N, C-alpha and C positions, 0 to 999 in steps of 0.2 A: 349601616355602614360603619359606625363608630365601634360596634361590637366586633366586626370584622377586623378592623384595624388593631383592636386591643389584642385580639387572639394572635395575630400576625406578629405584633411586638413581643407579645409574651413567648412565642415560638423562637423569635430570633434571640430573645434573652436566653432562653433554654440552650440554643445551639452555641451561643457565645460562652455560655458558662461550661459547656461540655468541652469546647475548644480551650478554654483557659485551664480546666482541670487536666486536660491532655498535656498542655504545655508545661504545667507545674510537675506532672509525672515525668516527662521527659527531661526536665531540667534537674530533677533531683538526682538523676542518675549521671549527669555530667560531671567531668572533673572540674577542678577549680581553675578555670581559666577565663579568658575574656569573652569567649561565646557564652559561657554560663552567666556571666555579669550581664550581658546584653539581653539574654533571655528573662533575667529576673527583673529587669528594668521595664522590659515589655510587659511582663505579667502584672508589674506595679500599675502600668498605664491601664491595662484591661480591668483591674479591680478597684479603679477609682470610685466605684459606688459603695466599695467598703473600704474607707480611707485607712482604718486602723490595720488591716491585712495588708493593703497596698504599702503603707509604711513600713511594714516589717520585711517585705521583699526589697524595697529601695534601701533599707539600712543594711540588710544581708548582702546586697549587691555592693554597697559601699565598703563594707568591711573586708569582702574577698578582694576587691580593687585595690585597697590598702596593703594586703597581704602580698599580693602579686605585683604590686608597684604598677598597676593599670591606671595611668593618668587620665585618659579620657573616661573610663569608668568612675573614677573618684569624682570628676567634675560632674557628670551627669547624675551620679548618685547624690551628691550634695544637693544639686538643683532639685531633683525630684523630691528628695526628703524634706527640703525646705518648704515646697509648695504644700505637700501633703500635711505637714506639720501646721501650716497656717490655716488649712482646711479644718484640722482637729482642734483649732484654737490654741495649740501649744506654741505661743508666739515667741517665747524665749528660745526654744529649740528651733524654730523657723529662722530667726535671727542668726543663731549659732551656725546652722549649715549654709545659709545665703552668704554671710559675710565671709566665711572661709572660702566659699567658691569664688567670690569677688576677688579676695587677695590673690587666689592662685591664678585667676584669668589675668588680673593686672600685671602680675609679675612674669607671665609666659610671653615669650618672643618668638614670632609676631602673635598678638593676641587676636581671638576671634571676635570681629565687632559685633557680629550678630548675636552670638552667645552671650558677649558681655552685656548688650543691650537687654537681652530676656533677663539676665540676672539682676539688673538694675530694676526693671519692670517688676519682677517678683518681689523684691525689697520694697518697692513702692506700695504693691498690694498689701504686703504685711503690715507696713507703716500706717496705711489707710485703715486697716482693719483695728489698729490699735491707738488711733487718733483720740479717741475719747477715754483712753485709759493710759495716762502718762506713766504709771507705774510699771505696767506690763511692757510699754515701749522701752523703758530705761532698763527693766531687767533684761530683756532680750539683747539689748546694745551691750550691756554690762558683760553678760556670758560669752557673747561674740567677740569683744575686745579681748576678754582674759584668754579665750581659746587661741585667737590670732597672735597674742603675745607669745604664748607657749610654742606655736607653731613655728613662728620666726626664730625664737630662741633656739629651738632644735635644730633649725636649718643653718643657723650661724655656728652652733657648736660642732655640727656634722662637718663644717667646712673649715675647721680651727685646727691648730698645730697643738696636739695634747703635750708636747714635749715643753713648751714654754707658755702655754695658755694664751696664745695669740690668735687673734682673729684675722683670717685671709681677706674677707670681704665683709666690712663692717655695716653694709646697707641693711641686711637682715636684722642686725643687732640694734641698729637705730629705729627700725620699724617695731621691733620688739619692745623697746623701751616706750615709743610712742603709744602703743596699744595698752601696755601695762599701766601708764600714768592715767589714761583715759578710763580704764577699768577701775582704778584705785579711786579716781574722783567720783565715779557712778556709785561704787560700793559704799563710800562714805554717805553719799545722798540717800541710797536705799538702806543703810545700816545692814549691809550684806557681809557678815563677819568672815565666811569662808573664802569669798572671792577677794576681799580686802586682803586675807593672809596670803592668798595665792599669788595676787599682784605684787605684794611686799617682796615675796620670795623670789618671784621672777626678776624684779628690778635689782634685788640684792645680787642675783647670779649673773644678770647682765652687765651691772657696773664692775663687778669682779673681773669678767673677761676683758673689760675696757681698762682695767687696772686702777680704776679709781675706788680703792679699797675702803676710804673713810666713808665715802657716799654709800658704797655698797652695804657696810656694816650698819649705817643708820636704818636703812630698810630692813635689814635682817633682824636687827634687835627689836624693832617695832613689831615685826612678824613674830618673833619668839615672845615677847611680852603677850601678844593677843592669844597665842597658841596655848601658852601655859595656863590660861584661865580655864581650859578644858582638859582635865585630867586624862580623857580617852582619846585625845586627839594625836594619833599616830604620826602626823605630818611633822610633829616636833622633831623626830629623828632627821628628816631631810634637811630642816632648817638648820640643825646642829652641824650637819654635813657640809652644808654651803659656807656657814661661819667658818668652820675649820679650813675649808678650801681657801677662803679669802685670807686668813692670817697665814696660810701656808705660802700663797703666791706673794705675800707682803713680807715673807721672810721673818714672820714673828712666830717661831716654832713653839714657844712655850705655850702661847694662847692656843695656837692651832692643835696641839696635842690635847689641851684640856677640853676644847669643845669636840674634838674627835672622839675621845673617850665617852663624853656625854651622849654623842650620837650612837655609839656602839651600845651603851647601857639601855637608851631608850629603844633601840631596834630590837634588843634582846628581850625586853619587857613586853613589847607588843607582838613579838613573834614574827617580824617582817623581814624575810632573808634579804630581800634585794637591798633595803636600807642597811642592813647588817653588813652586807657586801661592800657597799659604798663607804661605810665607816671603816671598815677593816682595810681598805684600799687607801684612803687618805692617811690613815695612821701609819701604814706601811711606808707610804712615800714621805711622811715626816721624819720617820726614824732613819730612813736612807739618807735624807739630806742632814740629819744629825750626825751620821756616821756610826750609828748604833745599830750595827748589822745583825746582832743577836736578835734583838727585839724586832727589827724588820723582817728577820727570817721566820719568826714565830707567827707574825701576821700574814706573811706569804703563805704559809702553810694552811692559815684559817682561810685565806682568800681562795686557795685551791680547792679546800675541802667544800667550801660554800659553793664555788662554780660547779663542782662535781655534782653536789646534791640538787642544785637548781636544774642542771642539764638532765640528771636522772628523772626528776619530777617533770620536767617539760617533756621528755621522751615518754614517760608513762602516761601523761595526759594526752598526748598526741596518739599513742596506742589505744587508749580508752575511747578517744573521740572517734577514731577510725572503726573500732570494734562497735561501739554504739550506732554509728551511721550505718555500718554494715547490717546489725541487727534491725535496725529500723526498716531499711530498705527491703529486707527480707520479709518482715512483718507486713509491710505495705503490699508486697507482690502477693503475699499469701492472702491478704485481705481482698485484693483485687480478683483474684482467682475464686475465691470463696463467694463473692457477689455475684459472679457469674454462674458459679455452680450451684448457688442456692435455688435458682429457678428450676434447674434441671432435677435437683433433688426433690423439690416439691411436686414437679410432674411425674418423677419417678414413684414418689410415694402414693400419688393418687392413682397411678396405674396399679402398683401393688395392691391397695386397698380394693380397687374395682376387681381385680382377679380374684382376691380373697373372698370377696362378696359372692360372685358367681360360683366359686368352688364350694363354698359354704352351703349355698341354695342347692347346687346339684347333688352335694353329699346328702344334705336333707331329704330330698325326694327319693334318692336312690335307696337308702337304708331303713327309712321310715322310724327310725329309732330316736326319740326326742333326747333320751339320756345321752346316747352316743353322740348326736349332733350337738348338744350343748357342750360335751366336753371338747369335741373338735373346734367348736367355735371358740371356746374358752382358751384352747391353745393357739389358734389363729390371732385372737385379740390380744393375748399376752406377746406374741411376736410383733404385731403391729405396735404395741405399747412400748416394747423394748426398742424397737427401731426408731419410734418418735422421740423417746427419751435421749438416745444417742444423738439424733438429729439436733434436738434441743441444746443438748450439752455443747455440741460443735459449734452451733450458730446462735448461742444465747444473745449476744449483743445485737446481732442482724435481726433476730425475731423481735426484740424490743423496738428496734428502729422501724420495722415495718408495722408492727402493732400500733405505735404512735401515728405513723402517717396514715394508715388505714382509718384510725378513729378520728383524728383531727382534721383531715383533708375532707372527709365525706360531707360535712354540713356545709362549709364554704362552696364546695363544688356543686353540691345539691342546689344551693341558693343561685349560684352563677348559671347552672343550666336552666333552673326553673325560670328565673327572671329572664334569662336570654330568650328561652322558648316563647314566653309571654310577649316580649318585645318583637319577635320574629313573625308570630302569628297574627298579633292583634295591634301592630304598630300604628296602622291608620286610624283605629277606633279609639286609642288612648289620647287622653287630654295630655297637654305639655306638662302639666303638674305631676301627672302619674308617671310620664316617661322620666322626668327628673328623679322622681322618687324611686323608681325601679333601678335606674342606672347608679343612684346613691347607694342603694342595697348593693348592687354588684361591686362597686367601688370598695365598700366596707369589706366584703367577702374577700376581694383580691388582697386588700391590705393585710387581712388576717392570714391568708395563705403565705403571702410574702414574709410576714413576721415569723411564721412557723418555720418555714424553710430556712430562713436566715438563722434561726436559733437551732434548728436541727444541724446545719452545717458547722457551726460554732461547736456544738457538742460533739459532733463526729470528729473534729479536728482536735479537741481535747483528749478524746479516747485514744486517737492514733498518736498523740503526742506531737502534733505539729504546732501547737501553741507552746512555745518554750517559756519558762519563767525567766524574767529578766529583772532582777530586783535592783532596787536603787533607793537613795535616801530621799525622802519628800515629807512635806508637811500636810497631815491629813486636814487641817484646816483649809488649805487651798483647794483640796479635792471637794471638800463639803461645800465651800462657796461656789466653785464651778458648777457643781451638779445641781445645787440649788437653783442657780441662775437659769440652766437649762429647762427645769420644769416650773420656772415662775409662772409663765402664761397659763400652763394647765391647772396650776393651783389656783390662780386668780379666777379662772372660769367657774370653779367650785367654791370660790372665797374661802379657801384654805390657807392658813398661815404657816410657813415653813419656817421654824426657829432652829438656828444653828448655835449650839452650845458647846461645840467643839473649840476648845481654845487655840490660839496661834502656837506655833512652835510645838505642835503635837507630831514629832517626826517618828517615822517607820522605816523599816528598810523592807521594801516590797515591790512587787510588779505594779507600776502606777495604773497601767491601762487595766490590768484585771481588777484593782480595787476600784477604778472608775466604774466598770461594768457592774460591780456588786452594788455600789452606791445608787447607780440609776436604777436598778431593778428594784431595790428596797424603796426608794422614794416613789417610783412609779406605782407600786403596789399600794403604798400608803395613800396616794392620792386617789387610787382606784376604789379602795374600800373605805374611804372616809366621806362622811357626809358634808354638805355645805356648811360652812362656818366652823369646820372642825380646825384641829391644829396637828402638825407633825414636828417632832422634836428630834434634832440630830446631836448625839452626845457621845463621849468616849470616857472610858476609865482605865487610867494607867495603873497596873498592878505590878507585882514583883517580877513575874515572868512573861507577861503578855499584856497587850493593850486590846480592850474590848470597846467595840464600836457599836452603837445601838440607834435604831430608827424607829421611834415610838409614835403611834398615831392614836386618836380618839375615835377610831372608825367603828365598824361593825364587830370586829373580833373575830375569833377563829373557834370552831367547836373543838375542845380538847382531844376528841378521838380523831381529828383530822389532821392535827398538827404534825403527827408522824408520817403523813403522807406527802408532806410538802417537798420534800428534798429526794423524793425516791423515783427513779426512772421507769420502774417496773409497775408503778401505779400512776395512773392517769388522774390527776386533781386540778381542776381549774373552775372557778366560779365567776360570775359576772359581777361588776362593781356595782356601786350605789346608783350609777346612771346607765346601767346595762353595758359598761365597758367590758370587752372580751380580752382574754389572754391566751397564750400558747400552752401553758403550763410546764413550759420547759425552762423559764427564766431562773427560777430558784435552784434548778438541777445544775444549771451551767454555773451559777454562783457557788454550790457546794463543791463541785470539781475545782473551781479556781481556788477557793480557800483551802481545799484538801492539799493543793500543790504548795501552799505556803506552811502546811503543817499546823493550820489553825482549826478552830472550830466554827460551826455555824448552826444557829437554833433560833426557834421562835417561842414566844410566850404571849398568852392571852389572859391577862388577869380578870377576875371576876368584876372588877370595876369598869370593865369594857376596854375597847381598843385592842391593839396588839403591839408587840415589841419584837422587832427582828434583830438579832445580833450576830456579829462575827468577831473572832479573835485573830490576832497576829502576834506570834511568839516573839520575845525580845531576844531569844538566843539565835534567831535568824539575822540578827542586825550585826 
């Protein structure tokens, strides 16, 4: 009975997966509107068993909702992204999304009490998940308060009179100041330099709009002093602009022009056109108020040129995005058709081979000439070989896919079929211990099948470009600590010590989810092939053009002849661990695809002293 239920559930899962895939294909062809947003949020719900993919759909839905100003989509996207981020243990991101949702729902009239209650419930769940880690809790609140301060400042400025810098509705500006002050306090507690500078900058801009110029400049000069300690911090341009603006509205034009010029110089240095435009605009306004119309005209021309350049770049970017989307949709359509046609081609090839075989036999018996028959068969074999080569070239990636599936699914399914047949035929004669043992074998085989299918789906999405690179600046130390914690129980079972030698503040500019995946694969493999009592060491080496991350173990090592097979999809390579742990053979292939997307390198070493060392690099020129 249990076996029947298992197969029913497996069938329902397969059907649900097909329905989800169909919904994804339909949604990808829809225009950017509220219907597409609702579909993407539904897909996120259906893919909650794969939270990383579900979060991608929720965040894409949120992005489109902001672009088309779809308020309901923004609220639902924030809520969904906040819940999924909590599941992924990314608590700062969860707080960020949920606090923004809370601010929007509290400010809406009339507000939806049920949705507001759901938002409070989700925040409570995130807080409960971080109650044993005060730092994570404070980091999440800090990022959320800073984000809410920025959102309220933007709302206040959008409702202001640009001619005299006056605010029509001060309530949003008051909220902005309250949130920024809370973020500033938490930044000091957490020693978060970036968010502290951002909060100081927001407070300076807010008090400038309140026409409290001395207070504004106190905050702004503190931000300037902090930013100057980092020679590569381009935010200094924006701080100079806000200081210049403060002096401008305070009618202190000499100081205003000084800081306006500094803003212009730093914007040129860092090559940031939007900051250069802001600097040019404020300098132009200063010269107009001075009555120096010659200089103001020069900067007006620069403003016009910059706006044209940015407009042209934006249009070119939009055209490129549309063209890329069109090409991707065309490739996806071709891929779908080839998947269907592949089976037909195989059947056709089999039929051709059958016909050729009968033709060759008939020809042989008819002419009784071995030499002539051999020549004819040679010609026929040549034709078949040419057809096979063409088919292989056209469907190379699909052949690899089916080869892997055929090889790696056979053994677990043989186990499932074998043990299920024994249970079916001899259920009454087996002892309880034997039944539990056989069901355990079936469970293990099912888990292996699931892991393989999950890896294959991830690989196929990488091949089709459905997993996009989303780089951001983050600390490798945090990723190493988080991943080590995930595998702590597995390591303890084998009495293996995981040592993190990656120093704090090892910042990189990369896709955090992809780097997390690489870390998990490397550490999982190290545990798998390390004997009890061994060690695993995480380290990094900062070089001139790249940072190299290494995961070294004291395990069984790798045969030098096999190292080149580890990262190749066309060669199946998978060994059992020291305690017969099994793998899919695809983890390192997926890691290579992800590191390739970063323009980095990935390789393995197995020194004669024993153990192995897996490495990957991230270029600095991508930062």
